[in-house]
N, C-alpha and C positions, 0 to 999 in steps of 0.2 A: 458390482463393478470388480475388476481385478484389484487384488490388495497389494500389487506390486511389491511382493516380498523380495528383499534384498539380503543375500547371504553370500558368505565365502568370497568377499571382495579382495582380490589378489593383485590388482594392478591400478595404477592411475587412471588408466584408459577406462577400466570397468566403473572406477568411482565416478567418472564423468558421466558415462551413460546412466548410472543410477541416479546421479543428481538431476539429470534431465526430466527424470519422471516425477520430480517433487511436487510440481503444482498439481497434477492429477492425483497423486498419492494423498495430499492435503484434502482433495475433495472427498476422499474417502475417510477422512478423520484420522489419518495415520500422523503420528507425531514424526518429526524429522529426526533420523538417526544421527549418530556422531560424526558420521563422514562429512555432514554439511559444512563442517569446519575448513573442509579442503577448498571451498570456493573461495577464489582469489578476493582479495579486498577491493572495494569499488575504486574504479579510476575514472569514473566520469559522474559527475554529480551537478545539481543546481550551482550556477555560477560558471559553466563551462560552456564552450560554443557547441552548437548543435551537430558538427562534424566529429568532435571528440566523443560526445555522447553516443552518436550513432555507430562509431566504430567499436565502443564499450559493448553496446547491444548486441552486435554482431557476434561478438565472441564470448558473451555470457552463456555459461552452460545451463542456466535454468531458463532465460528468456528465449533462446533459440528461435529467432524470428524466421518465419516463412519468406519466401521470394515475394518482394515487393512491399514487405513491411518495413518501416523505418523506425519512426519515433513512437508509433502506435502498435502494440503487439496484442493480439487477441488469440486466446486458446479456449476451446470447449470441446467436450466429449458428448454432451447433450444439450438441447436448448435450456435444460433446467440448471445446468452448471456451467458457469463462464468465469473466465480470468481475463483480466486486462491490465496492462502496464502502459503508461504513457508519460512520455517526457515532454513538456510544454514551455514555451516562452512566456506563457502567461502566469501571473501571480496567482496563487489560490484564492478563492472566493470569487467575488465579483471580477469579471473579466477586466484585466488591465494590464497593460505593458508599460514598464518602467525602464528609464535608462537606455541602455544599449539595446536595441530590439532583437539582435542576432545572439541572444543568450538564453540558455535554458534557465528558467526559474523555478520550475517545480517538476516533480516526478511522482506519479501516483500509482499505487497497486491498488486493483479493485476485484473483488469477487462477488458473484451472485450465485447461490446454491440453495434451491428449494429443498434438495433431497437431505443433505446434511447440515444445512445452515452454516452460517458464518459467526466466528467468535473473535474477540480482540486477540487472543493467543494465536488463533490461525493467521491473523494478519502479521503479528509480530514475528512468527517463524518464516513467513513469506519475506519480510523485510531482511532477516537474517541470511536466508537462502539466496537472495539475490545480490545483496551488498556486502556480506561477509561480516566477520566479527567487529571490525573496527567501527562501523556505523551502528551496529546493534549495541555496542557499549556505550556509544553517544546517546543512542536513544534510551537504553535502560537508565542511565544516570541523569537523564534530563528532568528539568523541573516542570511539574504541571501548573501552568499558569491560568487555565480556564478549563472548567469541566461543566457539562450539561447534560441533561436538563436541570436549570435552576428552578427555584420556586418561582420566580418572576417569569420565566419561560413557560412553565406549565400554567401559570395564571393567564398568560396570553394566549395560550392554545384554547381556552375556554370561551374565547370571544366569538361573538355570533358567526363572523366571516373567517374564522381562522382555518388555516390548512390542518387537516387531521395529521399530516407528515410531522407537523411541529412537536406534537407531543410523543411521536415515535422515535424521534433522533436522540442518540446518545453518542456522547464523544468527549473529546479532550484535545487541548493544545499543549504541546511540551517544548520546553526551551533547552536544547542541549548547547554543548560548548562549539560544536561545528555548525549544526543545522537545526531547524525547527521541525516539529512533526505534528501531523494533525490526523486523529484517528476518528473515524465516525461509522456507527452501526445504524442501520434502520430497522428498528424492531417490528416484529410481525403481530404483535398483541397476543401472542402464545407463550410469552416468556423467552423468546429467542429471536434471532435476526436472519434474514436470508440474503442480505446484501451489507457490504461494508466496504471502506476504504481506508488506507494509510498513505498519507503525503508526506514527502520529504521536501523542504522548500529552505530559502535563505532566511537567516535570522532577521535581516532588515524588514522582512515583509510580516513578521509576526504581529506588530501593533494593529496593522490593517485588518488582518484576519480576526484578531481578537476582538475588535471593535465590531466587525460585521456579525460575528457570530453572537456576541452578547446583545445586539439589537435586533435579532430575529424574533 
C-alpha cells in the first residue's frame, strides 16, 4: 500500500489534504506527524443535537463523508481494512435511549484490519486526529475506572457454554473531566488484535456501562 509520504508542506491547503489521508496512513502503521495539531478542536460531541454533529462531520478534514453519508461514515481500501465512525443517540452498551431522544449520546471510532492489526495507540491517534488536542488531553488525563479482562471474567470464560469471544476481549473505561471513554480490542489469539473501537460518551452514562461490562 502507498505509504502516503508527506513532505515539504507549505500551506494550510496542503496540510488539509495531508490530514485527509490520515486514516489510510494509519492502516499502513504510520504514526501521525506533527501537523495533526492543525486539526480544529472538536465542536460537536455527545450532548449536542444531530444536526450540529452532522455539520461538524461534513467539515471535518479527516472524516470527509461521501455523498449520502450522515452520522455513519465508512472508509475502506480493501475488504481486509475498514474504518467506521458513528454518532448515535444510543448510550454505549446495551441499546438504550435516555432523556431527550434527539441528542447524540455517543460517538464511536472503529477499525478492522487483518493486514496490519489494530492497537490501542492507533485508536488513540485516531481520536486525536478527529477531535483535536482538547479532547485528546481530556482522554490522556482521564482516570481508568475499569479494565478487563479481570480474573473473574477469565473464570467465567471457562464455563461450558461461554462465548470464546469473552476471553479475547481487552479494554478499559476512562473517566475524563469532560467525557467518558471506552476502548476495546478483540484479540485474535496470536498476541495481537484485528479489530478495535474507541467510544466517546457522556459522563452520566459511565455507571451503566461499567456495570454491564463487569457483569459480562
